[in-house]
Biopython code that builds the backbone (N, CA, C, O; Angstrom):
import numpy as np
from Bio.PDB.StructureBuilder import StructureBuilder

atoms = [
    (1, "UNK", "N", (98.091, 89.454, 108.048)),
    (1, "UNK", "CA", (99.237, 89.633, 108.853)),
    (1, "UNK", "C", (98.680, 88.660, 109.752)),
    (1, "UNK", "O", (97.525, 88.765, 110.164)),
    (2, "UNK", "N", (99.823, 87.252, 110.238)),
    (2, "UNK", "CA", (99.354, 86.169, 111.741)),
    (2, "UNK", "C", (99.618, 87.007, 112.761)),
    (2, "UNK", "O", (99.893, 88.129, 112.336)),
    (3, "UNK", "N", (99.638, 86.947, 113.574)),
    (3, "UNK", "CA", (99.410, 87.524, 115.262)),
    (3, "UNK", "C", (100.532, 86.436, 115.711)),
    (3, "UNK", "O", (101.583, 86.814, 116.228)),
    (4, "UNK", "N", (100.290, 85.261, 115.515)),
    (4, "UNK", "CA", (101.151, 84.191, 115.809)),
    (4, "UNK", "C", (102.394, 83.684, 115.524)),
    (4, "UNK", "O", (102.742, 82.534, 115.792)),
    (5, "UNK", "N", (103.121, 84.579, 114.946)),
    (5, "UNK", "CA", (104.653, 84.447, 114.702)),
    (5, "UNK", "C", (104.931, 84.015, 113.408)),
    (5, "UNK", "O", (106.023, 84.222, 112.878)),
    (6, "UNK", "N", (103.826, 83.309, 112.753)),
    (6, "UNK", "CA", (103.769, 82.587, 111.456)),
    (6, "UNK", "C", (103.422, 83.580, 109.739)),
    (6, "UNK", "O", (102.283, 83.923, 109.424)),
    (7, "UNK", "N", (104.408, 83.808, 109.052)),
    (7, "UNK", "CA", (103.863, 84.637, 108.010)),
    (7, "UNK", "C", (102.904, 84.004, 107.139)),
    (7, "UNK", "O", (103.094, 82.821, 106.856)),
    (8, "UNK", "N", (101.945, 84.583, 106.693)),
    (8, "UNK", "CA", (101.173, 84.184, 105.675)),
    (8, "UNK", "C", (101.909, 84.083, 104.306)),
    (8, "UNK", "O", (102.888, 84.805, 104.118)),
    (9, "UNK", "N", (101.483, 83.217, 103.337)),
    (9, "UNK", "CA", (102.149, 82.936, 102.038)),
    (9, "UNK", "C", (100.864, 83.662, 100.834)),
    (9, "UNK", "O", (99.807, 83.263, 100.344)),
    (10, "UNK", "N", (101.617, 84.783, 100.759)),
    (10, "UNK", "CA", (100.822, 85.605, 99.645)),
    (10, "UNK", "C", (100.639, 85.532, 98.255)),
    (10, "UNK", "O", (101.534, 86.135, 97.662)),
    (11, "UNK", "N", (99.878, 85.057, 97.585)),
    (11, "UNK", "CA", (99.850, 84.784, 95.783)),
    (11, "UNK", "C", (99.744, 86.054, 94.888)),
    (11, "UNK", "O", (98.742, 86.765, 94.814)),
    (12, "UNK", "N", (100.789, 86.223, 94.289)),
    (12, "UNK", "CA", (100.448, 87.324, 93.356)),
    (12, "UNK", "C", (99.393, 87.441, 91.993)),
    (12, "UNK", "O", (99.552, 86.540, 91.169)),
    (13, "UNK", "N", (98.599, 88.206, 91.757)),
    (13, "UNK", "CA", (97.726, 88.064, 90.958)),
    (13, "UNK", "C", (98.549, 88.979, 89.756)),
    (13, "UNK", "O", (98.598, 90.144, 90.152)),
    (14, "UNK", "N", (99.005, 88.875, 88.830)),
    (14, "UNK", "CA", (99.439, 90.091, 87.762)),
    (14, "UNK", "C", (97.830, 90.814, 87.400)),
    (14, "UNK", "O", (96.698, 90.408, 87.138)),
    (15, "UNK", "N", (98.684, 92.395, 87.608)),
    (15, "UNK", "CA", (97.586, 93.504, 86.906)),
    (15, "UNK", "C", (96.192, 93.385, 88.233)),
    (15, "UNK", "O", (95.110, 93.879, 87.916)),
    (16, "UNK", "N", (96.300, 92.848, 89.383)),
    (16, "UNK", "CA", (95.283, 92.788, 90.386)),
    (16, "UNK", "C", (95.770, 92.764, 91.938)),
    (16, "UNK", "O", (95.031, 92.964, 92.901)),
    (17, "UNK", "N", (96.996, 92.512, 91.981)),
    (17, "UNK", "CA", (97.241, 92.432, 93.515)),
    (17, "UNK", "C", (98.554, 91.274, 94.050)),
    (17, "UNK", "O", (99.102, 90.236, 93.679)),
    (18, "UNK", "N", (98.578, 92.087, 94.956)),
    (18, "UNK", "CA", (99.474, 90.445, 95.853)),
    (18, "UNK", "C", (98.835, 90.328, 97.506)),
    (18, "UNK", "O", (98.978, 91.083, 98.468)),
    (19, "UNK", "N", (98.030, 88.945, 97.337)),
    (19, "UNK", "CA", (97.697, 88.771, 98.988)),
    (19, "UNK", "C", (96.210, 89.420, 99.241)),
    (19, "UNK", "O", (95.122, 89.172, 98.721)),
    (20, "UNK", "N", (96.516, 90.128, 100.010)),
    (20, "UNK", "CA", (94.952, 90.947, 100.363)),
    (20, "UNK", "C", (95.359, 92.300, 99.650)),
    (20, "UNK", "O", (94.585, 93.249, 99.784)),
    (21, "UNK", "N", (95.935, 92.383, 99.276)),
    (21, "UNK", "CA", (96.332, 93.901, 98.736)),
    (21, "UNK", "C", (96.032, 94.007, 97.232)),
    (21, "UNK", "O", (96.273, 93.033, 96.519)),
    (22, "UNK", "N", (95.530, 95.109, 96.721)),
    (22, "UNK", "CA", (95.014, 95.335, 95.532)),
    (22, "UNK", "C", (95.380, 96.720, 95.030)),
    (22, "UNK", "O", (95.158, 97.770, 95.632)),
    (23, "UNK", "N", (96.091, 96.559, 93.606)),
    (23, "UNK", "CA", (96.090, 98.284, 93.298)),
    (23, "UNK", "C", (94.802, 98.867, 93.300)),
    (23, "UNK", "O", (93.663, 98.404, 93.244)),
    (24, "UNK", "N", (95.341, 100.148, 93.390)),
    (24, "UNK", "CA", (94.686, 101.313, 93.678)),
    (24, "UNK", "C", (93.714, 101.343, 95.092)),
    (24, "UNK", "O", (92.860, 102.201, 95.317)),
    (25, "UNK", "N", (93.979, 100.456, 95.783)),
    (25, "UNK", "CA", (93.368, 100.674, 97.333)),
    (25, "UNK", "C", (93.939, 101.873, 98.075)),
    (25, "UNK", "O", (95.053, 102.301, 97.775)),
    (26, "UNK", "N", (93.149, 102.467, 99.109)),
    (26, "UNK", "CA", (93.529, 103.936, 99.624)),
    (26, "UNK", "C", (93.951, 103.349, 100.860)),
    (26, "UNK", "O", (93.481, 102.358, 101.419)),
    (27, "UNK", "N", (94.852, 104.050, 101.198)),
    (27, "UNK", "CA", (95.673, 103.902, 102.281)),
    (27, "UNK", "C", (94.528, 103.356, 103.680)),
    (27, "UNK", "O", (95.058, 102.842, 104.665)),
    (28, "UNK", "N", (93.656, 103.452, 103.657)),
    (28, "UNK", "CA", (92.289, 103.069, 104.816)),
    (28, "UNK", "C", (92.172, 101.718, 104.437)),
    (28, "UNK", "O", (92.326, 100.813, 105.257)),
    (29, "UNK", "N", (91.861, 101.483, 103.031)),
    (29, "UNK", "CA", (91.855, 99.985, 102.750)),
    (29, "UNK", "C", (92.753, 98.941, 102.804)),
    (29, "UNK", "O", (92.626, 97.718, 102.742)),
    (30, "UNK", "N", (93.941, 99.895, 102.969)),
    (30, "UNK", "CA", (95.066, 98.766, 103.109)),
    (30, "UNK", "C", (95.014, 98.162, 104.580)),
    (30, "UNK", "O", (94.929, 96.989, 104.943)),
    (31, "UNK", "N", (95.092, 99.310, 105.288)),
    (31, "UNK", "CA", (95.185, 99.166, 106.597)),
    (31, "UNK", "C", (93.584, 98.163, 107.426)),
    (31, "UNK", "O", (93.529, 97.836, 108.611)),
    (32, "UNK", "N", (92.782, 97.964, 106.649)),
    (32, "UNK", "CA", (91.457, 97.038, 107.034)),
    (32, "UNK", "C", (92.063, 95.735, 106.321)),
    (32, "UNK", "O", (92.021, 94.687, 106.965)),
    (33, "UNK", "N", (92.543, 95.728, 105.223)),
    (33, "UNK", "CA", (93.208, 94.144, 104.739)),
    (33, "UNK", "C", (94.203, 94.164, 105.427)),
    (33, "UNK", "O", (94.668, 93.101, 105.016)),
    (34, "UNK", "N", (94.932, 94.510, 106.159)),
    (34, "UNK", "CA", (96.588, 94.089, 106.996)),
    (34, "UNK", "C", (95.352, 93.917, 108.465)),
    (34, "UNK", "O", (95.640, 92.967, 109.193)),
    (35, "UNK", "N", (94.514, 94.453, 108.755)),
    (35, "UNK", "CA", (93.943, 94.144, 110.189)),
    (35, "UNK", "C", (94.939, 94.953, 110.935)),
    (35, "UNK", "O", (95.468, 94.422, 111.911)),
    (36, "UNK", "N", (95.335, 96.410, 110.544)),
    (36, "UNK", "CA", (95.918, 96.890, 111.751)),
    (36, "UNK", "C", (95.273, 98.846, 111.734)),
    (36, "UNK", "O", (94.616, 99.368, 110.832)),
    (37, "UNK", "N", (95.690, 99.416, 112.846)),
    (37, "UNK", "CA", (95.048, 100.941, 112.769)),
    (37, "UNK", "C", (95.983, 101.651, 112.149)),
    (37, "UNK", "O", (95.628, 102.673, 111.560)),
    (38, "UNK", "N", (97.166, 101.318, 112.151)),
    (38, "UNK", "CA", (98.715, 102.105, 111.305)),
    (38, "UNK", "C", (99.432, 101.622, 111.000)),
    (38, "UNK", "O", (99.760, 100.528, 111.460)),
    (39, "UNK", "N", (100.140, 102.359, 109.867)),
    (39, "UNK", "CA", (101.532, 101.638, 109.610)),
    (39, "UNK", "C", (102.655, 102.006, 110.647)),
    (39, "UNK", "O", (102.647, 102.968, 111.414)),
    (40, "UNK", "N", (103.550, 101.113, 110.522)),
    (40, "UNK", "CA", (104.461, 101.449, 111.713)),
    (40, "UNK", "C", (105.375, 102.839, 111.248)),
    (40, "UNK", "O", (105.938, 103.444, 112.160)),
    (41, "UNK", "N", (105.495, 103.242, 110.128)),
    (41, "UNK", "CA", (106.006, 104.324, 109.480)),
    (41, "UNK", "C", (105.696, 104.803, 108.346)),
    (41, "UNK", "O", (105.468, 104.044, 107.404)),
    (42, "UNK", "N", (105.621, 106.283, 108.208)),
    (42, "UNK", "CA", (105.606, 106.382, 106.849)),
    (42, "UNK", "C", (106.496, 107.518, 106.303)),
    (42, "UNK", "O", (106.959, 108.518, 106.851)),
    (43, "UNK", "N", (106.580, 107.055, 105.087)),
    (43, "UNK", "CA", (108.120, 107.937, 104.290)),
    (43, "UNK", "C", (107.494, 108.655, 103.031)),
    (43, "UNK", "O", (106.576, 108.432, 102.242)),
    (44, "UNK", "N", (108.603, 109.787, 103.270)),
    (44, "UNK", "CA", (107.899, 110.570, 101.829)),
    (44, "UNK", "C", (108.723, 109.963, 100.665)),
    (44, "UNK", "O", (109.346, 108.908, 100.785)),
    (45, "UNK", "N", (108.692, 110.553, 99.757)),
    (45, "UNK", "CA", (109.427, 110.491, 98.825)),
    (45, "UNK", "C", (108.799, 110.546, 97.212)),
    (45, "UNK", "O", (107.685, 111.065, 97.138)),
    (46, "UNK", "N", (109.369, 110.089, 95.990)),
    (46, "UNK", "CA", (108.217, 110.550, 94.718)),
    (46, "UNK", "C", (107.074, 109.474, 94.785)),
    (46, "UNK", "O", (106.251, 109.323, 93.882)),
    (47, "UNK", "N", (107.116, 108.522, 96.295)),
    (47, "UNK", "CA", (105.577, 107.792, 96.237)),
    (47, "UNK", "C", (105.415, 107.904, 97.536)),
    (47, "UNK", "O", (106.269, 107.696, 98.398)),
    (48, "UNK", "N", (104.092, 108.299, 97.712)),
    (48, "UNK", "CA", (104.051, 107.997, 99.333)),
    (48, "UNK", "C", (104.073, 106.644, 99.761)),
    (48, "UNK", "O", (103.260, 105.779, 99.434)),
    (49, "UNK", "N", (104.947, 106.527, 100.434)),
    (49, "UNK", "CA", (104.978, 105.225, 101.305)),
    (49, "UNK", "C", (104.715, 104.790, 102.801)),
    (49, "UNK", "O", (105.289, 105.351, 103.734)),
    (50, "UNK", "N", (103.995, 103.967, 102.940)),
    (50, "UNK", "CA", (104.115, 103.182, 104.343)),
    (50, "UNK", "C", (104.300, 101.880, 104.826)),
    (50, "UNK", "O", (103.844, 100.965, 104.140)),
    (51, "UNK", "N", (105.038, 101.546, 106.160)),
    (51, "UNK", "CA", (105.949, 100.727, 106.610)),
    (51, "UNK", "C", (104.827, 99.848, 107.538)),
    (51, "UNK", "O", (104.273, 100.293, 108.543)),
    (52, "UNK", "N", (104.613, 98.419, 106.928)),
    (52, "UNK", "CA", (103.905, 97.551, 108.215)),
    (52, "UNK", "C", (104.582, 96.371, 108.561)),
    (52, "UNK", "O", (105.492, 95.947, 107.848)),
    (53, "UNK", "N", (104.197, 95.754, 109.673)),
    (53, "UNK", "CA", (105.022, 94.666, 110.010)),
    (53, "UNK", "C", (105.396, 93.885, 109.131)),
    (53, "UNK", "O", (105.195, 94.327, 108.000)),
    (54, "UNK", "N", (105.925, 92.761, 109.179)),
    (54, "UNK", "CA", (106.369, 91.817, 108.608)),
    (54, "UNK", "C", (107.067, 92.242, 107.123)),
    (54, "UNK", "O", (107.139, 91.508, 106.137)),
    (55, "UNK", "N", (107.558, 93.628, 107.241)),
    (55, "UNK", "CA", (108.290, 93.619, 105.847)),
    (55, "UNK", "C", (107.436, 94.401, 104.882)),
    (55, "UNK", "O", (107.965, 94.839, 103.860)),
    (56, "UNK", "N", (106.170, 94.611, 105.121)),
    (56, "UNK", "CA", (105.199, 94.760, 104.153)),
    (56, "UNK", "C", (105.648, 96.556, 104.132)),
    (56, "UNK", "O", (105.806, 97.294, 105.105)),
    (57, "UNK", "N", (105.793, 96.945, 102.391)),
    (57, "UNK", "CA", (106.083, 98.016, 102.314)),
    (57, "UNK", "C", (104.576, 98.593, 101.291)),
    (57, "UNK", "O", (104.146, 97.767, 100.487)),
    (58, "UNK", "N", (104.151, 99.407, 101.340)),
    (58, "UNK", "CA", (102.993, 99.879, 100.464)),
    (58, "UNK", "C", (103.169, 101.199, 99.845)),
    (58, "UNK", "O", (103.263, 102.146, 100.625)),
    (59, "UNK", "N", (103.249, 101.506, 98.189)),
    (59, "UNK", "CA", (103.495, 102.629, 97.732)),
    (59, "UNK", "C", (102.448, 103.216, 96.921)),
    (59, "UNK", "O", (101.727, 102.564, 96.165)),
    (60, "UNK", "N", (102.388, 104.434, 97.098)),
    (60, "UNK", "CA", (100.951, 104.925, 96.848)),
    (60, "UNK", "C", (101.267, 106.062, 95.619)),
    (60, "UNK", "O", (102.251, 106.800, 95.670)),
    (61, "UNK", "N", (100.385, 106.086, 94.626)),
    (61, "UNK", "CA", (100.591, 106.895, 93.341)),
    (61, "UNK", "C", (99.915, 108.299, 93.881)),
    (61, "UNK", "O", (99.580, 108.326, 95.065)),
    (62, "UNK", "N", (99.738, 109.256, 93.210)),
    (62, "UNK", "CA", (98.838, 110.324, 93.110)),
    (62, "UNK", "C", (98.461, 110.832, 94.336)),
    (62, "UNK", "O", (97.275, 111.115, 94.501)),
    (63, "UNK", "N", (99.328, 111.014, 95.303)),
    (63, "UNK", "CA", (98.950, 111.899, 96.319)),
    (63, "UNK", "C", (98.076, 110.427, 97.110)),
    (63, "UNK", "O", (96.925, 110.532, 96.688)),
    (64, "UNK", "N", (98.127, 109.467, 97.813)),
    (64, "UNK", "CA", (97.591, 108.607, 98.663)),
    (64, "UNK", "C", (96.406, 108.292, 97.932)),
    (64, "UNK", "O", (95.446, 108.104, 98.680)),
    (65, "UNK", "N", (96.080, 108.133, 96.319)),
    (65, "UNK", "CA", (94.581, 107.956, 95.612)),
    (65, "UNK", "C", (94.821, 106.460, 95.409)),
    (65, "UNK", "O", (93.895, 105.745, 95.027)),
    (66, "UNK", "N", (96.262, 105.878, 95.699)),
    (66, "UNK", "CA", (96.068, 104.282, 95.346)),
    (66, "UNK", "C", (97.033, 103.580, 95.220)),
    (66, "UNK", "O", (97.966, 104.063, 94.578)),
    (67, "UNK", "N", (97.151, 102.513, 95.646)),
    (67, "UNK", "CA", (98.211, 101.543, 95.795)),
    (67, "UNK", "C", (98.959, 101.979, 94.394)),
    (67, "UNK", "O", (98.231, 102.498, 93.548)),
    (68, "UNK", "N", (100.261, 101.823, 94.102)),
    (68, "UNK", "CA", (100.723, 101.931, 92.897)),
    (68, "UNK", "C", (100.939, 100.419, 92.265)),
    (68, "UNK", "O", (101.229, 99.369, 92.838)),
    (69, "UNK", "N", (100.668, 100.725, 90.754)),
    (69, "UNK", "CA", (100.934, 99.612, 90.008)),
    (69, "UNK", "C", (101.970, 99.798, 89.141)),
    (69, "UNK", "O", (102.177, 100.928, 88.699)),
    (70, "UNK", "N", (102.882, 98.570, 88.719)),
    (70, "UNK", "CA", (104.110, 99.148, 87.937)),
    (70, "UNK", "C", (103.664, 99.091, 86.488)),
    (70, "UNK", "O", (102.964, 98.144, 86.129)),
    (71, "UNK", "N", (104.060, 100.141, 85.535)),
    (71, "UNK", "CA", (103.142, 100.332, 84.291)),
    (71, "UNK", "C", (104.391, 99.690, 83.219)),
    (71, "UNK", "O", (105.612, 99.780, 83.348)),
    (72, "UNK", "N", (103.665, 99.081, 82.232)),
    (72, "UNK", "CA", (104.664, 98.557, 81.373)),
    (72, "UNK", "C", (104.650, 99.447, 80.121)),
    (72, "UNK", "O", (103.628, 99.908, 79.612)),
    (73, "UNK", "N", (105.701, 99.602, 79.756)),
    (73, "UNK", "CA", (106.367, 100.161, 78.950)),
    (73, "UNK", "C", (105.955, 99.929, 77.598)),
    (73, "UNK", "O", (106.567, 100.454, 76.667)),
]
sb = StructureBuilder()
sb.init_structure("model")
sb.init_model(0)
sb.init_chain("A")
sb.init_seg("    ")
for serial, (resi, resn, name, xyz) in enumerate(atoms, 1):
    if name == "N":
        sb.init_residue(resn, " ", resi, " ")
    sb.init_atom(name, np.array(xyz, "f"), 0.0, 1.0, " ", f" {name:<3s}", serial, name[0])
structure = sb.get_structure()
């Protein structure tokens, strides 16, 4: 994320991740990749969720063991 107010353009890599985020990253890994010390908000629910600046929402599967990947049927 950029501190100068301009949002970076992130590329999606199928089955890999989006921008600096990779599927399977831990919460600590996500914070390092985003260059922040903590999310703005933590949300419960069927998936653990952390909300970061610029509208970035990260969902964790299996009790925060990794960033979720959408499963194909």
